[in-house]
N, C-alpha and C positions, 0 to 999 in steps of 0.2 A: 551244498547250501551256501548261499552268499548273503552276508549281512552288511549293510552300509549305513549305519547311524552316524550322521554328521560327517566328521572328518576321519572316520574309521571304517575300514573295510575288512571283512573276514571271509575267507574261503576255505571250506573243508573239502578234502578230496583224497582219493587214493593216488599215490605218486606213481602213476603208470605213464608210459611215454605219450599216449594220446591225451591224457589229462594235463600233463605238464605243458604242452603247447596251448591248451585251452586257458590255463591259469596265466600264462604269459600274456595272452591277449586280454584277459580280464584286468591284469595289472596295468597294461598299456592304456586301456580304455578308461580306467579309473583316474590315472594321472592326467590324461587328456581332459577329463571332466573337471579336474581341479586346476586346469590351466598350467600344468607342470610338464609340458611337452619336452622340455630340455632334459628332464630326468627319466624319460621313458626308456631310452637305450640302456643306460647303466643299471636301472632297476630291473628291467626285464631280463638282462643277461645274468645278474647276480641271483635273482630268484630262480631262474632256470638251473643254475649250477647247484643251488641248495636242494632243490627238488630232485635233481638227478642223483645227488648223494643219498637222499632218502630212498629212492628207487633201488639203488645198488647195494646199500649197506644196512638199512634199518630192519630191525627184527622186533617183534614177531610178525608185524604186518607193515603195510605201506601207508597206513592212514596217517594223515598229517593235516595241520591247519596253518594257513598263511594269513598273517595279519599285516595290514598296512595302516599306519597311523601318521597323520599329518599334523605337526605342531607349527608354531609360528615360523621357525627358521630351520626345521629339520624334518625330513621324511624318514620314518623307521619301518623297516620290513622285517618280519620274523617268520621262521618256519619251525613249528613244533611237531615232533613225532613221538612215538611211543618207545623208542629205544634209548635207554639211559646212557649208553656209551657215547662219550664225547669224541668227535672226530679230531684227527691230528693232521696238521699241515706238514707234508714231507716234501723234500726236493723231488720234483717230478722227473721221471726218466725221459730224456729228450726223444727217445724212440717210441715212447708210449703215449697214448692219448688219454690215459687215466691219471688220477692223482693231481690234477690241476684245478679242481673245483674251488677250493678255498683260496688258492693263490690268485685265481681270477677275481673272486669276490673282493679280496684285499686290494687288488689293482684298480678296480673301477668304483670303489665306494670311499666314503670319508672315513668310516670306522666300521668295525665288525667285532663280534664276540659270540660267546656261547655260555650257557649255564644249564645245569641239571637240577630240578627240584629235589629236595632231600627225601621226598617220599618215593623216589625211584620211578615216578610215573612217565618219565621220558626226558627229553631235552629240548632246548630252544637255541637255535642259531639265528643271529640277527645281523643286520647291517643298517647303516644310516647314510643319507645323502643330504647335502646342504640345499636348502630351498633358496633359489636366487631371489633377491629383493628387487622390487620394481625400481627402476631409475627415477630419481627425484628430479622433476623438471623445475628449474629455478623460476620463481615468479618474475614476470616482466617488470622492468623498472617503472616506477611511477613517473608519468610525464611531468616535466618541470612546469611550474606555474608560469603562465605567460605574463610577460611584463607589459602592463597596460601603458600605452603611450599617453603622454600628457596631452589632453585636449585643450588647445588654447581657448581661453574664455574670450567672449566678444567684448570689445571695448565699449564702455557705456556711451550711450548716445549723448552728443553734446547738448548742453542746455539751450544754446541759442540756435537760430536758423542755420542750416547748412548751405554755404554758398554754392551755387550751381556752377558747373564747368562752363568754359567758354562756349562749347557747342550748344549748351542748353539756354544760354542767355538770349533774351528777346529784347531787341533795342526799340525803345519807344521814340516817337518823334521828339526832336529837340523842343523844348518849351520856347515860346515866343520870346525873342530877345536874346536867345543863346547864340553865341558866335563860335569863333574858332577855338575858344577856350574850353569847349565842352570836352570832357575826357572820352577817349576811345580805348577799347580793350586792346592791350598789346598783342594778344594771341589770336585776334580775329583772323580767320583764314579767308582765302579767296572765295570760298563757297558760302560765306556767311551772308545773310540777307540784311540789307540796310533799309529801314523804312524811309520813305520820302515824306514830304510835308502833307501829302494827301492821305496818308495812312495806309497805302498799299505797298506791299514788299515786292521787289524785283532783285534778281541777282546782281550783285555789284560787279563792275567790270574787273577783269583779271589784271 
């Protein structure tokens, strides 16, 4: 039976070799669902070692319960069986493949432990793994306020009439009686037109 309320998953099983592999896959799938892929390998390895110990040593039967609990910064996995005897971690024999279960659990987890209820109903062996925190992406710096260039204000229009440029001047015929003393513009160019006495304009000779 599998129960998954919120951030808690419980699996009840008989710790037999075929079922141990199935629970390993259940644990891996649950951690993947919680987006904790980085914890799959150590959690699956540790829970496999604890279930193997139940299969080898627990009495009177192999019934056990695996609980997975996810807190804010810690994942806790526990295995409860019906044997009240607490396991002991011994120095493994280099020539033997047995006796390494708890040492392996201690090597791949953050912490581990065990306790037996006072009513003698069995024991619980557990381990924890730290939950990696998401990297905090620094907020982009606020753009500097653009410096507004000073817009030159237009000079006020002069009160009086604006004199025309020499190119814009139109010369009128000299009044009768005007002679050589009539003023001429100093900047008149060769292309300026000089009116004659008849009122028609022709280009002045260069």
